[in-house]
N, C-alpha and C positions, 0 to 999 in steps of 0.2 A: 556629086551627090549630097556631100554635107558642107555646111558653112560654119566653121568652128571659131572664126574670128582670128585676128592677127596673133601670131605666136602660139596658136593652139592647134595641135594636129594629132591625128591617130598614130599609134606607135606599132611597128611590126605588122603592117597590114598585108604584106605579101603572103598569100595562102601557103606557099612553100615553107615559110618561116614559122608557121603555127605549130607543127608537129602533129602528125596524125591526121591532117586535114585531107580529105579526098582529092584527088587531081581532078575529077570531073564533078562540076557543080551539080547537085541534086535539083530535079524539077521542084519548084515551090509547091506543086500540088501533091508531091509524095512526102512532104514534110509532116512529121508528127511531133508536136512540141509540148513538152511538159514543163511548167513553171511552178517552182516551189517557193512560197512566201509565208513568213510568219505574220504578216499583216493582214488583217481583215479587209474585205473589199471596201475601198473608199474611205477607210477610217484614218488614213494619214497619207503622206505623200507617195510612199511606195505602193500602198494599196490602190490609190487612185491611178498611178501610173499604169499598172498592169490591167486594171479594169478598163481604162481607155484604150490601151494597146490591143487587148483582145478584140474589142469591137470593131477595130480597123484592120487588124491582121487576119482575122478569121476568113474573110472572103479571098484573101491572097495566098493562104497556105492550105494543106490538106486538112489538118486537125490541130487545134491548139486548146489545151486545158490547163487551168490553174489549180494547184493543190495548196489549199490554205485553210485556216481555221473557219469553221462554220459560224455564222452569227450567233446560233444558239448551241454551241458545242456542249456535249455531255462531259467534256474534260475541263470545264472552266474551273473546277475546284482544284485542279492540279496546276493552274496558271500561276506564274510568277510576275509581279509588276516590273516594268522596266525601271532602271535607276532614276529616282527623282520624279517619276510620273506614274502614279497608280492607275491612271485612266488607260494606260496601254499595258498589255501583258503578253508574256510568252506563254503560249498554250501548248499543252502536250498533244502531239498528233494522235489521231485515231488510226493507228498503223494497219489494222485489219481492213477498214474502209479504203484507205489510201492504196494498200497493196492490191486490192481487187481492181480499183480504178486504173492504177498503173499497168497492171498486166493486161487489161483490156486495151488500153491505149498503145502499148509497146512503142514508146517514143524513140525517135532517132536523134533527138537533141534535148538536153535537160538544162534548165536555167535555175540557179539558186539565187534568190533575191535578197535574202537576209541571213545573218549569222546566228540564227536560232535553230530550234528543233526541226522545223520544216526544211530549212535550207540544208541542214546536215543530212537529212533523210534523202533529200534529192541527190546529194553527192553520193551517198551509199548506193542507191538504186542505179545511178549512172555507172559507177565502177563495177557493179555486179554484172551489168549488162554490156559493159564496154562501149557505153553510149557517149556521144559527144557532149561535153559538159562545159557550161559557161557560168561565171559568176558575175552578178551585177552589184557593183559597190555604189549604192545610192546615197547612203548616209554614213558620214565619218563618225560612227557611234563613239569612238574613243575620244574624240574632241568634245562631244556633247557631255560625256560623263564627267569631264573636268569642270564644267559649268555648275554642276550640282553639289559640289562640295568635296573636300579632301578628307573622306572618312574611310575606314577600313573596308566598308561594303563597296564604295565607289572604286577604291583601288583594286579590290578583287574583281569587280565588274570589268574594269578597264583591261586587266590582264586576260580575263576570259575572252573578251571581244578580239584582242589582238591575237590570241592563240587560235581561235576558230577562224578568223579571217585569213590567217596564214595558211591553215589547212585548205580552205576553199579556194584561195587564189592560187596556191602552189599546184593544185590538182586541176585547174581549169585550162582549157585551150586558149581562152582570151578572157580578160576581165574588163567589164564595161564601166565607164565612169560618166558623170554628167558635166564635168568641166576639167580643164587642163590642169588645174592646181592639184587634183587628185592622182595625176599619173605617177608622180614621185612617190606618193603614199602606197599605192598598190604595187609598185615596183619593189618597194622595201618590204612588202608582204609576200615577195617571191612570185608575183604574177609573171608568167612566161611571155605574155603580150598584153597590150592595153589598147582599147579603142574607145574614143569619145563618142557617146551616143546622145542623139537629140531626145526631145520629150513630145509625146503624143498629146492630142487634145480629146475631151469628151466629145463625141459626134454632135451631141445636142448643142454645144457651144458654137459650132459651126453651122449647123442646120437651122437653128431658130433665127427668125428675122431680127436683125439689128434695130436697136432703138437709139435715138439721139440722146446725148447726156443732158442732164438737167441744166436749165438756165435760170438764174446765174449759177456760178460755181457755189455749191452749197453743201455738198455731202462727200465724205471720204470714207473708204472701207479698209479695215484690216481684216484678213481672213487667214486662219491658220491656227496652230496649237497656241494655247495660252501658256507659254512656258518661257523660262528665263532666256533661252537663246534667241527669242524673237524681239528682244529690246522694247517691251511693251511700255516701260516707264516713259520712253520717248513719245509714244502716242499719247499717253495720258497728259504729259507736259504740254503737248501742242494743243490738246483739247482745252486746257485751262487757259492757254494764252489766246485761243480763238474762239470765244463763246458763240460767235455768230455762225460757225461752221459746225455741221452735225458729223460726229464720228461714230461709226458703226463698227463694233468688234464681233466678228463671227468666228466661233470655234469653242473648243473645250480644252481643258488642261489644268496642270496643278496650280496656276495662278488664278483660276476662275473666281474663287471666294474673295480673294484680295482686291481684285479688279472690280468686283460687284460692289464691295463696300465703298470703294472710291467713286464708283459711277453714281452711287445714290445722292451725292452732293453735287453732281454735274449734270444739269438737265440736257446738255448737248451730246451726251454720250449714251448710246444704246447697245446693249449686249444681246445677241440673238441665240447664244448657245451653239451647239453643233448643227449644221445645216446639211440636208440632202443636196445633191449637186444641183438640181433644177431650182432649189430654193436659193442657193448661192448665186446661181445665174441671175435670178431676179434682183437680188441685192446689188450685184455688179451693174446691172442695167440702170439702177436708180442712184448710182454714185457718179461722181466726176472723175475720181482717180482711186487707184488702189495704193495702200501703204504697206511696205514690207521692209521695215528698218532693222532687220535681224543682225545679230552679232555673228551668227553662223548660218549659212543657207547654202546647201549643196547645189541646188539650182534655183528654185523659187517658182514652182509649177503654178501656183495661184496667180502670179503676175502674168504668165503666158495665157492663162485662161481669161484673165481680165482683157488682155490684148485682143483675144478672139472675139470679145464683145465690144471692141472699139473703145476700150478704156486704157489709157496710158498708166504707167506705174511708177511710183517713187520707191526705188529698191536700193537697199544697202549696197554699198560697194563691195561687201563681203560675198554677195550672191554669185553663184556660177553662171546665172543667166546673162551676165554682162560679157561672157566669153563668146557669145553668139553674135557676130557682127550684123547679121540680118535683123536683129531685134532692136538695134541701137536707137533708131528714130522714134521709138515709142517708150523709151525708158528714161527716167530721170535718176541719175546716180546720186545716192545720199550717203555721205560719210557718216559713220556711227558716232564720231566725236563732235558732231554739230547738231544743234537743235532743228527738229523737223519744221518748226514754225518758220525758220529762215527760208525754207523752200516752198512752204505752202502759201505764205503771204503774196509773194509775186504771181503765183498761179491764179489767185483770186481775181487779179487784174487783167488777165489775158482776154482778148476779144474772142467772140464766138467762132470766127474763121480760123483762129489758131487751133481751137479744140476740134473742129471739123477735120482739119489736116491731120491732126494727131490721131484721131479716131480711124481714119482711112488707113494711115501708115501702120497703125497697130494691128489692124485686122489683116492686111496684106502680109505682114511679117509673120503673124501667127499661123496663117494658112501655109505659107512657104515652108516654115520650119516643120510643121506637122507633116506635110507631104514628103519632104526629104527624110523625115525620121522613119516613116513607114517603109519607104524604099530602102533605107539603110538596114532596117531589121530583117527584111526579106533576104537581102544580100548576105547579111551576117549568118542567118540560119542555114542558108544554103552552103555556105563555106565551112560550117562547123558541125554539120549533122554527120552521123556515122553510117 
């Protein structure tokens, strides 16, 4: 069912070892799934993950709903910015609205996606109703906090995140992670069992007809948060060294103003701001490769999305996507301590046949991982519903 790559495997997957898991697997059409997330739909990796998952999971199960902040929440005035990034906030849930929706759904499995107010509310509802509860550990927030400075605020934030994640993990039947490196982390947070989960794709990225990459090699794309963990100085350094290559930066984040000032003196750099998914798809279709040189990347979903469009990706060795052996033929591994230009220059010299082969391999790998991931989710929900 799953292809996790060498040395990576799910932990304690025997249902009898899970504690409280029913002996008889529930029919998928009887599943009623509630997902609690502090991320707005498609605004970051976790938000995009469950937006894409719902689209593909809905036909396979009885009912699935996501409980998350509304795009125009009345409670935005109570929102707190995430450490180091005021563009993302923790929003106070509208408890009355959520309680009504939860009672109507009457879920038999609850998933908490984030260690914020929505995630904790999902745990509270699940414990009250003795409902199967799962935690998804998508982002190692504790590690990200360290990148934003050693101040009192960040130290408090770090302690809060560790405390909340311990509560969520300890009370879960199983904790989901995106790569094997996080298994030890969640075990230390008292997770009773851990499973390595794949990543779904936006249906439109698979459905829309593919287009051939530009000829010659002339455009590269970075897409993601404009934040310290993404190692954006490496992208700007490569842009200065390769003036004949166009660099497109798509995204929003705390480094936007700084990057915009630099880009004013670099005619080969274009910043798009935050893009809707179909706009991002268009940018991917117009590029030759995707760049993701991050210092920290739990998985690297945008690289998988690029592969679905037939675009290989240059991805940091730190990214969890490298743990999935099925994807290796369409990934270029980039060490964070070496200049990007050393990897981009040789690619400019590759023949058209090389890129055609890479495009086909990227598409096949993305389709395979997506199909395996949806199957894995259905199996997981059957095993952990109450």
